[in-house]
Structure formats: C-alpha cells, structure tokens
C-alpha positions in Angstrom: 6.2 -13.8 39.1 8.9 -12.3 40.8 10.1 -9.4 39.5 13.9 -8.7 41.3 15.0 -5.0 41.8 18.5 -3.8 40.7 19.5 -2.5 44.0 18.5 -6.0 45.5 20.6 -8.0 42.9 23.5 -5.8 43.8 22.9 -6.6 48.0 23.1 -10.3 46.6 26.2 -11.9 47.8 26.3 -14.5 44.9 26.0 -11.7 42.5 28.9 -9.6 44.0 31.5 -12.2 43.5 30.5 -13.3 40.1 30.6 -9.4 39.1 33.5 -9.4 41.1 35.9 -12.6 39.3 34.6 -11.3 36.2 35.3 -7.4 36.2 38.8 -8.3 37.4 39.7 -11.0 34.9 38.5 -9.6 31.9 40.6 -6.3 32.9 43.7 -8.2 33.4 43.0 -9.5 30.0 42.3 -5.8 28.7 45.4 -4.3 30.4 48.4 -7.0 29.0 46.1 -6.4 25.3 46.5 -2.1 26.0 50.3 -2.7 27.2 50.4 -5.3 23.9 49.2 -2.8 21.8 51.6 0.3 23.3 54.5 -2.0 22.7 53.4 -2.7 19.2 52.7 1.5 18.1 56.0 2.5 20.0 58.0 -0.4 17.5 55.8 0.4 14.6 57.2 4.0 15.5 60.8 3.4 15.6 60.2 1.2 12.6 59.4 4.3 10.5 62.1 6.5 12.2 64.9 3.6 11.1 63.5 3.1 7.6 63.4 7.5 7.2 67.0 7.2 8.7 68.1 4.4 5.8 66.5 6.3 3.4 68.3 9.7 4.1 72.1 8.0 4.3 70.9 6.5 1.1 70.4 9.6 -0.2 73.6 10.9 1.4 75.6 8.3 -0.1 74.2 8.8 -3.4 74.5 12.7 -3.6 78.4 12.2 -2.5 79.3 8.4 -4.2 81.5 10.1 -7.0 83.3 12.0 -4.0 83.9 9.7 -1.7 85.0 7.4 -4.1 88.3 10.4 -5.0 88.3 11.5 -1.1 86.7 14.4 -2.5 86.2 16.2 1.5 85.1 19.2 0.5 82.6 18.8 -2.2 81.2 16.3 0.7 80.7 18.7 2.3 79.1 21.0 0.7 76.4 18.3 -1.0 76.0 17.1 2.5 75.8 20.9 4.3 72.9 22.0 1.8 71.1 18.7 2.3 71.3 18.9 5.9 70.2 22.3 6.0 66.9 21.4 3.6 66.0 18.7 6.2 64.9 20.1 9.8 64.9 16.6 11.3 68.4 15.6 10.6 70.2 17.2 14.1 73.5 15.6 13.0 75.0 13.8 10.2 78.6 12.2 11.2 80.3 10.9 7.3 83.1 8.8 9.0 85.3 7.4 6.0 87.9 5.0 6.8 91.6 5.8 7.8 90.6 9.7 7.5 88.9 12.3 9.1 84.8 12.5 10.0 82.7 15.1 9.3 80.3 16.6 11.3 77.6 18.2 10.1 74.8 20.5 12.7 72.3 22.4 11.6 74.1 25.9 11.1 77.3 24.7 11.9 80.2 22.0 10.3 83.5 20.7 12.1 85.7 17.8 11.0 87.0 15.2 13.9 90.3 13.5 13.5 89.8 11.3 15.5 87.1 9.3 14.7 88.0 6.3 12.2 86.9 2.3 12.2 88.3 -0.7 11.8 87.0 -3.1 9.4 86.2 -5.1 12.9 84.5 -2.4 14.3 82.8 -2.5 11.2 81.3 -6.1 11.2 80.2 -5.2 14.9 78.6 -2.2 15.0 76.6 -3.4 11.1 73.4 -0.6 11.2 72.5 -0.3 14.5 70.0 2.1 15.5 68.6 3.2 19.1 67.1 6.2 21.0 69.7 7.7 23.4 69.9 10.3 25.3 73.3 12.9 23.8 76.1 14.8 25.3 73.2 17.8 25.5 71.2 15.8 27.6 68.2 15.5 24.6 66.5 12.4 23.5 67.5 11.6 20.1 66.8 8.4 17.5 70.6 7.7 16.5 71.3 5.9 13.3 74.4 4.0 12.4 74.6 3.1 8.0 78.1 1.7 6.4 78.8 3.3 3.4 79.3 0.7 1.0 80.4 0.9 -3.1 80.9 -1.7 -5.6 80.9 -4.1 -2.0 83.6 -2.2 -1.3 82.8 -0.9 2.6 83.9 2.8 2.6 83.2 3.8 6.2 80.4 4.9 8.0 77.6 7.0 8.4 76.2 8.5 12.3 72.4 9.8 12.1 70.7 11.6 14.6 67.0 12.6 14.0 64.6 14.7 16.2 61.7 13.0 18.3 59.8 15.9 17.8 56.8 14.2 15.3 58.1 10.5 16.9 57.2 12.1 20.4 53.9 13.9 19.1 52.3 10.9 17.1 53.6 8.5 20.2 51.6 11.1 22.5 48.6 11.5 20.0 48.4 6.9 20.4 48.9 7.0 23.9 45.8 9.8 23.8 44.0 7.1 21.8 44.2 4.4 23.9 43.4 6.0 27.3 40.4 6.8 25.4 39.7 3.5 24.4 40.9 2.3 27.6 38.4 4.7 29.3 35.3 3.2 26.9 36.6 -0.7 27.5 36.7 0.1 31.3 32.8 0.8 31.1 31.8 -1.7 28.7 34.1 -4.3 31.3 31.5 -2.9 33.8 28.5 -3.2 32.1 29.4 -6.8 30.5 30.2 -8.3 33.8 26.7 -7.2 35.3 24.9 -8.6 32.7 27.0 -11.6 32.8 26.8 -12.4 36.7 22.8 -11.3 36.4 21.9 -13.9 33.7 24.0 -16.6 36.1 22.8 -15.5 39.5 19.1 -14.0 38.9 17.8 -17.2 38.0 19.0 -18.6 42.0 18.0 -15.4 43.2 14.5 -15.7 42.1 14.1 -19.1 43.4 15.5 -17.9 46.8 12.9 -15.2 46.9 10.3 -17.6 46.1 11.1 -20.0 48.6 10.5 -17.1 51.0 7.5 -16.2 49.9 6.4 -20.1 49.3 7.2 -20.5 53.2 4.9 -17.4 54.2 1.5 -19.7 52.3 2.2 -17.5 49.0 1.3 -20.6 46.5 0.4 -18.5 43.7 3.7 -17.9 42.9 5.6 -18.7 39.9 9.1 -18.8 39.0 9.6 -17.4 35.7 13.2 -19.0 34.4 12.6 -20.5 30.9 16.6 -21.8 30.1 16.8 -24.9 28.7 19.8 -25.8 31.9 19.6 -27.6 35.4 18.4 -24.6 36.8 15.6 -23.7 34.2 14.7 -27.9 34.8 14.7 -27.2 38.7 12.2 -24.2 38.2 9.8 -26.4 36.1 10.6 -29.3 38.9 9.6 -26.3 41.6 6.5 -25.1 39.7 4.9 -28.4 39.0 5.1 -29.0 42.5 3.6 -25.9 43.2 0.5 -26.2 40.8 0.3 -29.2 42.6 -0.1 -27.8 45.8 -2.1 -25.2 44.7 -4.4 -27.5 42.7 -4.7 -29.6 46.3 -5.6 -26.1 48.6 -7.7 -25.4 45.8 -10.0 -28.6 45.3 -10.3 -28.3 49.0 -11.5 -25.3 49.4 -13.7 -26.2 46.0 -15.5 -29.3 47.7 -16.3 -27.3 51.1 -18.2 -25.1 49.5 -19.4 -27.7 46.5 -22.5 -27.3 47.7 -24.0 -24.6 49.1 -22.6 -23.1 45.7 -24.2 -26.0 43.2 -27.6 -24.6 45.3 -27.2 -21.3 44.3 -26.3 -22.1 41.1 -29.5 -23.8 40.2 -31.8 -21.8 42.0 -30.4 -18.8 40.2 -30.6 -20.3 36.6 -34.7 -21.1 36.9 -35.4 -17.7 38.0 -33.5 -16.8 34.6 -35.0 -19.3 32.9 -38.3 -18.5 33.8 -37.7 -14.8 33.4 -36.3 -15.1 30.3 -39.3 -17.3 29.3 -41.4 -14.6 30.3 -39.7 -12.1 28.2 -39.7 -14.4 25.0 -43.6 -15.2 25.4 -44.6 -11.4 25.5 -42.2 -10.5 22.3 -43.6 -13.4 20.8 -47.1 -12.5 21.2 -46.0 -8.7 20.0 -44.3 -10.5 17.0 -47.5 -12.2 16.2 -49.5 -9.3 17.0 -47.6 -7.1 14.8 -45.8 -9.0 12.4 -49.2 -9.3 9.4 -49.4 -5.4 10.0 -46.5 -4.5 9.4 -46.1 -6.8 6.2 -49.3 -5.6 5.0 -48.4 -1.6 5.4 -44.7 -2.3 3.7 -46.5 -3.7 0.8 -48.9 -1.0 0.4 -46.5 1.4 0.8 -44.0 0.0 -2.2 -47.5 -0.6 -3.8 -48.4 3.0 -3.5 -44.6 4.2 -4.3 -45.1 2.1 -7.8 -48.0 3.8 -8.8 -46.1 6.9 -8.1 -43.6 6.5 -10.2 -46.0 4.7 -12.5 -48.9 7.7 -12.5 -45.1 9.9 -13.0 -44.0 7.7 -15.6 -47.5 8.1 -17.5 -47.5 11.7 -16.8 -44.8 12.5 -18.9 -45.2 10.0 -21.5 -48.6 11.4 -21.7 -46.9 14.7 -23.3 -45.3 13.6 -25.9 -48.8 10.9 -26.8 -50.2 14.5 -27.0 -47.3 15.8 -29.6 -47.7 12.5 -31.5 -51.3 13.5 -31.8 -50.8 17.2 -32.6 -48.5 15.6 -35.5 -50.9 13.2 -36.6 -54.1 15.4 -37.5 -51.4 18.1 -38.7 -51.7 16.5 -42.8 -55.4 15.1 -41.8 -56.7 18.9 -40.9 -54.7 20.3 -44.1 -56.8 17.8 -46.2 -60.0 18.7 -44.6 -59.5 22.5 -45.4 -58.9 21.8 -48.7 -61.5 19.4 -49.0 -64.4 22.5 -48.0 -62.1 25.2 -49.4 -63.2 23.1 -52.8 -66.9 22.5 -51.8 -67.2 26.2 -51.4 -65.2 27.6 -54.7 -67.6 24.6 -56.5 -70.1 26.4 -54.9 -68.8 29.7 -56.0 -68.5 29.3 -60.0 -72.0 26.7 -59.9 -70.2 23.4 -60.2 -71.0 21.9 -57.7 -72.4 18.6 -58.3 -74.0 15.9 -56.6 -71.1 13.4 -57.6 -68.3 16.1 -56.4 -70.5 16.4 -52.7 -70.2 13.0 -52.6 -66.6 12.2 -52.9 -65.5 15.5 -50.8 -68.1 14.0 -48.2 -66.5 10.3 -49.2 -63.0 11.7 -48.6 -64.1 14.1 -45.6 -65.2 10.2 -43.5 -62.3 8.3 -44.0 -59.9 11.6 -42.8 -62.4 11.8 -39.3 -62.5 8.3 -39.1 -58.5 7.7 -39.2 -58.8 10.6 -36.9 -61.0 8.9 -34.5 -59.1 6.0 -34.6 -56.3 7.4 -33.3 -57.6 8.9 -30.9 -58.9 5.4 -29.9 -55.2 4.0 -30.1 -53.8 6.6 -27.9 -56.6 6.0 -25.2 -56.0 2.7 -25.2 -52.2 3.4 -24.3 -53.5 5.3 -21.3 -55.7 2.4 -19.9 -53.4 0.3 -17.5 -54.3 -3.7 -17.4 -55.8 -4.9 -14.5 -55.0 -8.1 -14.9 -52.4 -10.3 -16.8 -53.4 -12.0 -19.8 -51.7 -13.3 -23.2 -50.3 -11.6 -25.9 -48.5 -11.6 -29.4 -45.5 -9.7 -29.1 -45.0 -9.1 -32.6 -48.8 -7.1 -32.6 -48.0 -5.0 -29.4 -44.8 -4.0 -30.7 -46.3 -2.9 -33.9 -49.0 -1.2 -32.4 -46.3 0.6 -30.2 -44.3 1.7 -33.5 -47.2 3.5 -34.8 -47.4 5.5 -31.8 -44.0 7.4 -32.2 -44.1 6.7 -36.4 -44.9 10.6 -36.3 -42.5 12.4 -34.1 -39.8 10.3 -35.3 -41.1 10.7 -39.0 -40.9 14.7 -37.6 -37.4 14.4 -37.1 -36.1 12.6 -39.9 -35.3 9.6 -37.5 -35.5 6.2 -40.0 -37.8 3.4 -38.7 -36.3 0.2 -39.4 -38.4 -2.6 -38.5 -37.6 -6.5 -38.5 -40.4 -7.9 -37.1 -41.2 -11.7 -37.0 -44.1 -13.7 -36.2 -44.0 -14.7 -32.4 -45.3 -16.8 -29.8 -47.7 -15.5 -27.1 -45.8 -13.9 -23.9 -48.3 -13.1 -20.8 -48.1 -9.8 -18.6 -49.9 -6.4 -19.4 -49.6 -5.6 -22.8 -50.5 -2.1 -22.8 -47.9 -1.2 -19.9 -45.6 -3.2 -21.9 -46.1 -0.8 -24.6 -45.6 2.1 -22.3 -41.9 0.3 -21.4 -41.1 0.3 -25.1 -41.8 4.0 -26.1 -40.5 4.8 -23.2 -37.6 3.2 -24.9 -37.8 4.3 -28.4 -38.6 8.1 -27.1 -35.2 7.9 -25.2 -33.8 7.0 -28.6 -35.3 9.8 -29.9 -33.7 11.9 -27.7 -30.5 10.9 -27.9 -30.4 11.4 -31.5 -32.2 15.0 -31.9 -29.4 15.9 -29.0 -26.5 14.8 -30.6 -28.1 15.9 -33.9 -27.1 12.8 -35.8 -26.8 12.6 -39.8 -29.2 9.9 -41.3 -30.5 9.1 -37.6 -31.7 5.5 -37.5 -33.6 3.1 -34.7 -34.0 -0.7 -35.6 -36.8 -2.4 -34.2 -36.4 -6.5 -33.7 -38.4 -9.1 -32.9 -38.3 -12.6 -32.5 -38.2 -15.6 -30.0 -36.7 -19.1 -29.3 -38.2 -22.3 -27.6 -38.1 -20.6 -24.2 -38.2 -16.7 -24.8 -39.4 -13.8 -26.7 -37.3 -10.8 -27.9 -36.9 -7.5 -28.4 -33.9 -5.3 -29.8 -34.0 -1.1 -29.7 -30.6 -0.1 -31.6 -29.8 3.5 -32.4 -26.5 5.3 -33.8 -26.7 8.0 -31.4 -23.1 7.3 -30.6 -23.5 5.5 -27.1 -23.6 5.9 -23.5 -20.6 7.1 -21.6 -19.0 3.9 -19.8 -18.9 6.2 -15.9 -22.9 6.5 -16.6 -23.7 3.4 -18.6 -24.7 1.6 -15.3 -27.2 4.2 -13.7 -29.1 4.6 -16.5 -31.8 2.8 -14.7 -31.8 4.4 -11.4 -35.0 6.6 -10.8 -34.4 10.6 -11.1 -30.9 9.5 -13.2 -31.1 11.7 -16.3 -28.5 13.1 -19.0 -31.0 15.4 -20.7 -30.4 18.7 -20.6 -32.5 21.8 -19.7 -34.4 19.5 -17.1 -36.1 18.0 -20.3 -36.0 14.8 -18.3 -37.4 13.3 -15.4 -35.3 10.7 -15.0 -38.2 7.3 -14.6 -38.6 6.3 -17.8 -36.2 3.7 -18.3 -36.3 3.3 -14.3 -40.0 2.0 -14.9 -39.7 0.3 -18.0 -37.0 -2.3 -16.1 -39.7 -2.6 -13.3 -42.8 -3.0 -16.3 -40.4 -5.5 -17.7 -38.0 -7.7 -14.8 -40.2 -7.2 -11.7 -44.0 -6.9 -13.6 -43.5 -9.8 -16.3 -40.7 -11.4 -15.3 -38.7 -10.9 -18.2 -34.8 -8.8 -18.4 -33.9 -5.7 -19.8 -29.8 -5.1 -20.8 -28.4 -2.4 -22.1 -24.7 -1.6 -23.6 -22.9 0.0 -26.2 -22.8 -1.4 -29.8 -20.2 -0.1 -33.1 -22.2 3.4 -33.1 -25.0 3.8 -30.6 -27.0 1.7 -27.7 -28.6 -1.5 -28.1 -31.4 -2.3 -25.9 -33.0 -6.2 -25.7 -35.8 -7.2 -23.9 -36.3 -10.7 -22.9 -39.8 -11.9 -21.9 -41.0 -15.1 -21.0 -43.9 -17.3 -23.2 -46.5 -18.1 -22.4 -46.5 -22.2 -22.0 -50.3 -22.1 -21.9 -50.6 -21.0 -25.4 -48.4 -22.1 -29.0 -49.9 -19.7 -31.2 -47.5 -18.4 -33.6 
C-alpha cells in the first residue's frame, strides 16, 4: 500500500490547483455573506434608533397635546425641557408648529427660532424623514423628523437629534464579533479546502506514485482506494492487473524451483515420520510397562484410604458402643447386686432354702446370659463382612436399633419403629448396620445439642418392586441451608468442643453408595431432618 506524506501532497500541482480554486471560491462567498451581515446589522441598529426616536416624539406629543391645541408655548417649553434633561440621549429637540415660532431645546439650554416655519406642501414631502447626518457642530447624530397630528389635523413638526454613542458602541461590538468570526472562518476555509483538495487529488497521486514504483519492478504494490467512482474502478482494475502480473511472476519462479523443493520436502517428511514412529514406539512401550502398575497402585491407594477411613469410623463408633454396653449392663449389674444381697441376708437369718437359692441362681443366670448376648451383638457389629451376601433389610435395622436403644433411652429420646417385612437386599450387612448407626447417632447428638423437648426419632422400613427403603426422621430443627450440602464431606462436622470426627456420615455414604450401589439422601422436613436410604433388592431372592 502507498502512504503519501502531507509534504508530498502540498508539492503536487493538482492538489495546489484544487486547493486554490476552493479557497478563493469559498472565501468570496463568505466575504459576500459578511458584507450582507454588516449591512443587516447596521440597518437593524438604525431601525432601533428610528423606533426609539418615534417613541420619544410620541411621548412629547402625548405630554403636550393640550398645550399644542391651545398654543401654550410656555407650558410646551417647560414640559419638553424637563423631558430632554431627563433623557441624555436627546441632543436637540425642535418643536415647530405651523404658522408659529419653533422651540429648540438642547441639554441645559433652549431658544426660539422665529423663521422655522413649514407649509402643507413641505409636510407632504418630508413625512417621517430620518438619517445619520453631521450637524453644524461637525458631530454625527441621528436626525429624525416626525409630524404633529392631533385628531387627523396637522399641527407641525418635531425635529429630533439623538446621540450615536450607544449606536457606535453596539456597531463596534458587532464589527469585533464579525472580525473574530471571519478569523475562525478563514481557518475553517483553509481546512475545508485542504480536505476537499486532498480527497480529490490523493487517489490520482496514489495512482501516479504506484505507476512509478511498478515501473521500477515492485509488483507487490497495491493501491488502497475504496471509492465507488471512476477513480475507484480504475484503482481496482489497476490492482487486478498487478495481481495477474505478480501471479505470473510467482508461477514462473515456482516452476523453476518446484522439482528441487519437492525432493527436499519429501525427504524431510520421511525423516520426520521415522522420528515420530520411533518416539511413539518408545512411548507405547513405556506406557504398556507402566500402565498396569500405575492402575494397581492407584486402586490399592484408594482401597487403603477407604480402609483407613472405615477403621477411623469404626474406632469412633467403638467409643459409642462401649458407652452403650455400659448403659445396658448397669441395670443387670444392679439386679445381680440385689440378688447377692438377698442371698446373704437370707443366710444370716437362717432362711436360705433350696427353693430360694434355685430361684436366685435362675435369675442370675438369666441376667448373665443377657449380658453375654449383648457382648456377642456388639462383637458381631465390629466384625467386618469379607464378602457380600443377601440379607433382610428389616432384620438388620432391628438389630441396629437394639444397639442404640440404651443411649437413646438415657437421653429420653423416643424411638418410634415403623418396620415392615421386606425382601432381601445384597451387600455387607455389618457395614450397612454401621452406616445406619452413624446416622442414628448423628440424630441423637443433634437432639441432645438442641435440648429438644419430646425428642423423637422415627425409623421406617419398606420396599417396592425394585428397592428397599429406610428413612430416619428427627425433630431437631433441621440443618442450615448453607451447610446441608456439605454434611457428607469428609471431616466436616458441626459438633462443638471437637466431639465430632466428621467421617461418620461420609463413611455411611461410601458404604451405601459405593459398596452397595444404593443412594443416601438428606433434606430438611417440617421440624427436623429426613435421611432416606435406598438399596436395590437382591433379584436372586424373593423371600418376604
């Protein structure tokens, strides 16, 4: 593309001719406009003076109309003299009645002109004459003649001379404004002439410069003219011609070097392909060697992490279970103590009979058997299942409720069971029991923390034709909306004083969803939280 400097444009004769013609033409138009504007301003100022003079004459006639009718020269003089003294613009006021002496009033003096008389013929010839004249003192004034008419009767003339001081000031201001405007217009005319001349001459100059450079062998040059006129069409044709010439030149060079270039290109392509094949072979070999090992490591690492979390969850649950054992053993131990005291007391008073001893032993054996069964129940809970198996959902739920019955009773929490007979599900029953106990303990802690009156947990078990369901609902006021989505995150807990580990609910979700392909959801109910467990039924069993 061709860029033409401003200095080069000014040196071009075509640009100078266009610029000169435009500058002179616009300047002449503006000069005529300025002259007309000056004349209009002058005429406007003279009209303003004329109206002012007419207003003065009307006021003089109005104040003196009665005196003029009765030819009271003295009152006319007094009224007019005071009026002239109050109006500094009036330089001279002459009141000339027909067939009588005229009164001439000036600033601070007056006089009588006896010979100043007019006939009816002169009145018709001089009707309302006004002009800017030079008076006898050699001073420019605004001269105005106005007829005195009362009731359509001609009474004489008023000859008024006004000061041009205000007129000259306003005319000077107008002239200054016009001069300032003329200076601005002069600059604008130069700019307009420059841009118009540049617009018309620049495309032709570009074509001329392009022709010179093409003549020197520069075929890559293009003319950037986008107009839709004849010059724009010429530029497009010019560029098309250059494109054809440049294309022909390139094709000639390309044909000359094509064979050598093709050989080098093919050779380089073969070398690159060989290098890439070798690199891919090495990468594939390394990938095959390491992929299986990496997968095994990742799986083992994931399993180890899950086992650690499960063990942490079991350890946390173990503390809860020990507390439960203590609660469940406290009453049987008290009863055993009473039995032993009764035996001792009966022995001391010699009333220890075989029947009494047999009854005491029977009661003691019953209590110790129940305590032993409690140990077996908790021991089974802590034995993880190695393999999945089919089990009845309602039975596992009942066993889990037995394990938490004592701490619930201790905290006065009412445990309501709505358990229906269900079909078998497939999974790890002990781990499922652990997940269920984690949720129940979470409900218990929430009720204790909020100190809920009439604390209640409702456990429901049922199934449809595809899934078994367990719902756990409490009345512990629910979970805040901003954290309910985080309660299944690992190590997230809302319990105070570091009482919570934050892994119970997380492990419950892992056990139910990953190990048993179920779903564990939570939502706020009307006055608490509702957990819903959904486990697929075991298709191989139809036992109710």
